[in-house]
Wavefront OBJ file of the C-alpha trace (Angstrom):
o trace
v 26.329 -34.963 -3.133
v 24.270 -34.885 -6.216
v 21.102 -35.747 -6.175
v 19.554 -39.328 -7.826
v 17.959 -39.422 -10.909
v 14.167 -39.285 -10.644
v 11.260 -39.304 -12.753
v 10.324 -36.119 -14.040
v 7.937 -34.001 -11.508
v 4.699 -31.510 -12.819
v 4.099 -29.315 -10.553
v 0.591 -27.225 -11.230
v 0.378 -23.319 -9.581
v -2.257 -20.697 -9.932
v -2.720 -16.894 -10.646
v -3.871 -14.798 -7.734
v -5.138 -11.666 -7.039
v -5.412 -9.298 -4.462
v -8.869 -8.924 -3.135
v -7.935 -6.198 -0.547
v -3.940 -4.769 -0.771
v -3.305 -2.353 2.072
v 0.087 -0.286 1.685
v 1.735 0.759 4.935
v 4.529 3.919 4.723
v 7.446 3.554 3.495
v 9.966 1.870 5.899
v 13.439 3.025 7.299
v 14.604 -0.304 5.172
v 12.723 1.345 2.460
v 10.385 -1.374 2.055
v 6.060 -1.300 3.105
v 4.103 -3.097 5.684
v 0.816 -4.963 3.779
v -2.231 -6.109 5.234
v -2.680 -8.816 1.735
v -5.816 -10.760 1.632
v -4.507 -12.970 -1.481
v -6.990 -15.338 -3.315
v -6.037 -17.874 -6.050
v -7.752 -18.643 -9.088
v -7.903 -21.224 -11.795
v -5.585 -19.587 -14.031
v -2.215 -21.946 -13.957
v 0.505 -22.535 -14.527
v 3.148 -25.944 -14.571
v 6.534 -26.416 -14.157
v 8.161 -29.752 -15.110
v 11.304 -30.516 -13.253
v 13.108 -33.611 -14.891
v 16.915 -34.735 -14.118
v 20.294 -32.676 -15.893
v 23.599 -32.482 -15.810
v 23.373 -28.418 -14.956
v 20.558 -26.302 -13.906
v 18.281 -25.372 -17.290
v 14.942 -23.552 -17.695
v 12.398 -23.665 -20.941
v 9.067 -21.931 -21.274
v 6.741 -21.724 -23.335
v 2.806 -20.732 -23.810
v 1.448 -17.296 -23.319
v 3.992 -14.835 -23.194
v 6.850 -16.803 -23.133
v 9.098 -14.383 -24.786
v 8.904 -12.220 -21.946
v 10.075 -14.632 -19.412
v 13.512 -15.066 -18.850
v 15.104 -18.305 -19.350
v 17.831 -18.137 -17.807
v 18.847 -18.181 -13.853
v 17.264 -15.096 -12.896
v 14.323 -16.692 -13.567
v 12.668 -17.030 -10.410
v 12.159 -20.443 -10.482
v 15.423 -21.160 -11.168
v 16.610 -19.058 -8.052
v 13.791 -21.279 -6.227
v 16.129 -24.544 -7.719
v 19.429 -22.701 -6.682
v 18.180 -21.747 -2.887
v 16.825 -25.385 -2.125
v 19.958 -27.290 -3.745
v 22.208 -25.281 -1.340
v 19.777 -25.384 1.706
v 20.990 -29.283 1.674
v 24.234 -29.470 -0.153
v 23.099 -30.667 -3.553
v 23.731 -29.366 -6.837
v 21.217 -27.649 -8.819
v 21.272 -30.226 -11.132
v 18.177 -30.245 -12.830
v 16.152 -28.514 -16.136
v 13.133 -26.639 -15.603
v 9.997 -26.300 -17.907
v 7.446 -23.676 -17.568
v 4.267 -23.747 -18.947
v 2.691 -20.618 -18.699
v -1.137 -19.812 -18.717
v -0.692 -17.045 -16.236
v -0.771 -13.215 -17.652
v 3.155 -12.252 -17.622
v 3.759 -9.163 -15.804
v 0.163 -8.898 -14.826
v -0.111 -8.171 -11.167
v -0.912 -11.779 -10.964
v 1.832 -13.488 -9.473
v 3.283 -15.753 -12.187
v 7.149 -16.000 -11.511
v 5.998 -16.216 -7.930
v 4.153 -18.671 -9.011
v 6.362 -21.369 -10.674
v 9.007 -20.397 -7.944
v 6.886 -22.670 -5.808
v 6.097 -25.404 -8.151
v 9.854 -25.248 -8.549
v 10.422 -25.618 -4.767
v 7.534 -28.822 -4.399
v 8.731 -29.958 -7.916
v 12.330 -29.611 -6.512
v 11.425 -31.034 -3.598
v 9.482 -34.024 -4.350
v 12.307 -35.091 -6.894
v 14.857 -34.955 -4.850
v 13.311 -36.562 -2.501
v 13.656 -33.917 0.268
v 10.211 -34.733 2.055
v 10.365 -31.036 3.182
v 7.556 -29.755 6.076
v 5.291 -26.982 4.749
v 7.179 -24.415 7.216
v 10.924 -25.279 5.471
v 9.331 -24.555 2.227
v 7.489 -21.609 3.365
v 10.928 -19.923 4.558
v 12.972 -20.450 1.601
v 9.808 -19.106 -0.391
v 9.632 -16.301 1.553
v 13.578 -15.864 1.070
v 12.573 -15.322 -3.095
v 9.726 -12.979 -2.689
v 6.446 -11.643 -0.843
v 4.184 -13.054 -2.870
v 6.173 -17.093 -3.433
v 4.939 -17.904 -0.167
v 1.010 -17.753 -0.436
v 1.547 -19.602 -4.030
v 2.844 -22.517 -1.789
v -0.784 -22.538 0.309
v -3.249 -21.010 -2.133
v -7.431 -20.644 -1.044
v -7.436 -17.395 0.551
v -5.006 -15.937 3.114
v -4.221 -12.465 4.951
v -0.405 -12.066 4.696
v 0.826 -9.263 6.591
v 4.938 -8.428 7.376
v 5.708 -7.519 3.919
v 2.664 -10.205 2.337
v 4.818 -13.312 3.746
v 3.186 -14.044 6.730
v 0.024 -15.766 6.552
v -3.202 -16.521 8.009
v -5.639 -18.754 5.900
v -9.126 -16.864 5.417
v -12.432 -19.290 5.550
v -14.549 -18.879 2.358
v -17.571 -20.262 1.427
v -18.344 -21.579 -2.020
v -16.641 -20.529 -5.283
v -16.303 -16.782 -6.700
v -16.677 -15.979 -10.285
v -13.818 -13.236 -11.750
v -12.950 -11.989 -15.071
v -9.727 -10.519 -15.985
v -8.314 -7.621 -18.711
v -4.608 -8.223 -19.572
v -3.572 -5.284 -20.570
v -0.429 -4.493 -22.791
v 3.019 -4.456 -21.552
v 3.616 -4.702 -18.110
v 3.647 -2.494 -15.006
v 7.175 -2.782 -12.854
v 6.392 -3.101 -8.925
v 8.692 -1.040 -7.506
v 8.061 1.778 -10.261
v 4.236 1.863 -8.834
v 5.236 1.503 -5.368
v 7.639 4.474 -6.160
v 4.401 6.170 -7.431
v 2.492 5.505 -4.682
v 4.747 7.251 -2.148
v 4.945 10.096 -4.551
v 1.302 10.954 -4.728
v 1.007 10.015 -0.706
v 4.138 12.699 -0.064
v 1.806 15.222 -2.195
v -0.596 14.577 0.471
v 0.461 14.673 4.074
v 3.392 12.228 4.048
v 4.259 9.141 2.561
v 6.975 7.664 5.421
v 6.036 4.973 7.750
v 4.475 7.198 10.692
v 2.531 8.688 7.961
v 0.339 6.440 6.800
v -2.529 4.016 8.584
v -0.917 0.350 9.716
v -2.279 -1.476 7.244
v -5.146 -3.970 8.140
v -7.675 -6.577 6.690
v -10.952 -4.997 6.528
v -13.624 -7.099 8.985
v -16.216 -6.619 5.909
v -13.854 -8.024 3.033
v -13.101 -11.127 5.554
v -16.816 -11.462 6.103
v -17.944 -11.200 3.036
v -15.866 -14.270 1.936
v -17.009 -16.149 5.700
v -20.231 -15.937 4.352
v -20.072 -16.429 0.356
v -21.563 -13.095 -0.181
v -20.823 -11.748 -3.737
v -22.105 -8.191 -3.636
v -20.125 -8.183 -0.362
v -16.847 -9.034 -1.254
v -17.446 -6.774 -4.033
v -18.353 -3.680 -2.698
v -15.362 -4.028 -0.195
v -12.190 -5.108 -2.892
v -9.865 -2.182 -2.387
v -5.746 -1.982 -3.602
v -4.186 0.601 -2.177
v -1.641 0.409 -4.916
v -4.259 1.346 -7.433
v -4.177 4.996 -7.561
v -0.411 4.616 -8.744
v -1.396 2.128 -10.865
v -3.609 4.257 -12.745
v -1.262 7.261 -12.677
v 1.390 5.289 -14.888
v -1.429 3.260 -17.080
v -4.212 5.595 -17.188
v -5.637 3.644 -20.233
v -6.501 1.347 -17.078
v -9.151 3.781 -15.882
v -11.365 2.653 -19.573
v -10.904 -0.969 -18.871
v -11.907 -0.697 -15.451
v -15.281 1.457 -16.491
v -15.632 -0.961 -19.310
v -16.178 -4.173 -16.995
v -18.307 -2.304 -14.942
v -20.465 -0.859 -17.545
v -20.618 -4.985 -18.527
v -22.184 -5.857 -15.196
v -19.325 -6.432 -12.668
v -19.902 -6.424 -9.258
v -17.162 -5.420 -7.610
v -13.531 -3.908 -9.923
v -10.385 -3.039 -9.356
v -6.828 -3.161 -10.855
v -4.795 -7.118 -9.159
v -1.675 -6.336 -6.634
v 0.573 -3.522 -8.669
v -1.290 -3.898 -12.735
v -2.156 -3.369 -14.766
v -4.477 -6.502 -15.501
v -7.923 -5.355 -14.441
v -10.077 -8.058 -11.624
v -13.912 -8.305 -11.828
v -15.917 -9.496 -9.733
v -19.201 -11.362 -11.558
v -22.057 -12.454 -9.392
v -22.569 -15.775 -11.529
v -20.658 -17.782 -14.138
v -23.104 -16.007 -16.536
v -22.337 -12.550 -15.469
v -19.336 -13.325 -15.640
v -19.357 -14.236 -19.488
v -21.432 -11.568 -19.860
v -18.966 -9.086 -18.389
v -15.659 -11.606 -20.632
v -17.879 -10.475 -23.921
v -17.912 -6.720 -22.976
v -14.056 -6.557 -22.318
v -13.272 -8.400 -24.688
v -15.030 -6.155 -27.783
v -14.563 -3.086 -25.805
v -10.635 -1.780 -27.268
v -9.148 -1.673 -23.280
v -7.183 -4.474 -22.783
v -5.528 -7.111 -25.147
v -7.469 -10.424 -23.219
v -9.736 -11.687 -21.038
v -9.601 -14.312 -19.276
v -12.492 -16.298 -17.101
v -11.439 -18.077 -14.118
v -13.123 -19.238 -10.130
v -11.955 -19.249 -7.145
v -10.196 -20.156 -4.803
v -8.404 -22.916 -5.504
v -5.680 -24.958 -4.404
v -1.410 -24.147 -4.047
v 1.421 -25.822 -5.824
v 0.188 -29.198 -6.511
v 2.257 -32.193 -7.529
v 0.250 -33.633 -10.909
v 2.481 -36.154 -12.607
l 1 2 3 4 5 6 7 8 9 10 11 12 13 14 15 16 17 18 19 20 21 22 23 24 25 26 27 28 29 30 31 32 33 34 35 36 37 38 39 40 41 42 43 44 45 46 47 48 49 50 51 52 53 54 55 56 57 58 59 60 61 62 63 64 65 66 67 68 69 70 71 72 73 74 75 76 77 78 79 80 81 82 83 84 85 86 87 88 89 90 91 92 93 94 95 96 97 98 99 100 101 102 103 104 105 106 107 108 109 110 111 112 113 114 115 116 117 118 119 120 121 122 123 124 125 126 127 128 129 130 131 132 133 134 135 136 137 138 139 140 141 142 143 144 145 146 147 148 149 150 151 152 153 154 155 156 157 158 159 160 161 162 163 164 165 166 167 168 169 170 171 172 173 174 175 176 177 178 179 180 181 182 183 184 185 186 187 188 189 190 191 192 193 194 195 196 197 198 199 200 201 202 203 204 205 206 207 208 209 210 211 212 213 214 215 216 217 218 219 220 221 222 223 224 225 226 227 228 229 230 231 232 233 234 235 236 237 238 239 240 241 242 243 244 245 246 247 248 249 250 251 252 253 254 255 256 257 258 259 260 261 262 263 264 265 266 267 268 269 270 271 272 273 274 275 276 277 278 279 280 281 282 283 284 285 286 287 288 289 290 291 292 293 294 295 296 297 298 299 300 301 302 303 304 305 306 307 308 309 310
């Protein structure tokens, strides 16, 4: 059975920053338990899904040359997974318009996978529930379920078990994009190596990861200063070990007036929280002239997750 032709569907999906990333010890299966507070920000990719005679993928936009335009792309894998679940052929063309930094710790690939799930589901008229899409998303990767949900959420397990977090108001962010990417597995391996030097890297050696009550309270109250003080990323020492130049980026943002900073996820993008929109502009201008990063982006959040826009 093949899906019947329909007009194309375009889905917009946001980037994320981890305002907290607590990483547990290495488990027997090689994974790490997480307590990750995901925060969706207003930098977006758009994925357009169009009927075709076979699966195809095209990519344009920022750093598109670094995104695989073949079946290994996570968006293509999402289309194949959804089609297989319903006994369909994944006869679609996926066109990804990139604006989320590539390989920057902001879940761009996961965002595209979430958008492909939503777009193909709509194109094929499947009417999957949010829970059904979230289950498929978790099979694709730990960050994909949050890209469906958006807003702010606590991710536990490998990050895929989500609990929405209440937030008041909007927060202003500046992102400093580094040259080149950082391999997520390499950052986790470096985290384990550094921990092994100071007491152990295994599950029994590391505290069980948990959300910081002060950070959750700051989000609930809309208190930017308190949120800035509570930002935390257990992978940051590993990212800095592998890419020491990031320390200069973090320092430049702090000197420009950011009220909080951290490496986003596994890096190498650095995220800076500003007290308001004017301060964000000041921080962005200083970072752009600092010589410590390739590009600077400004965004507000939280924003909604993957949504059909046309």
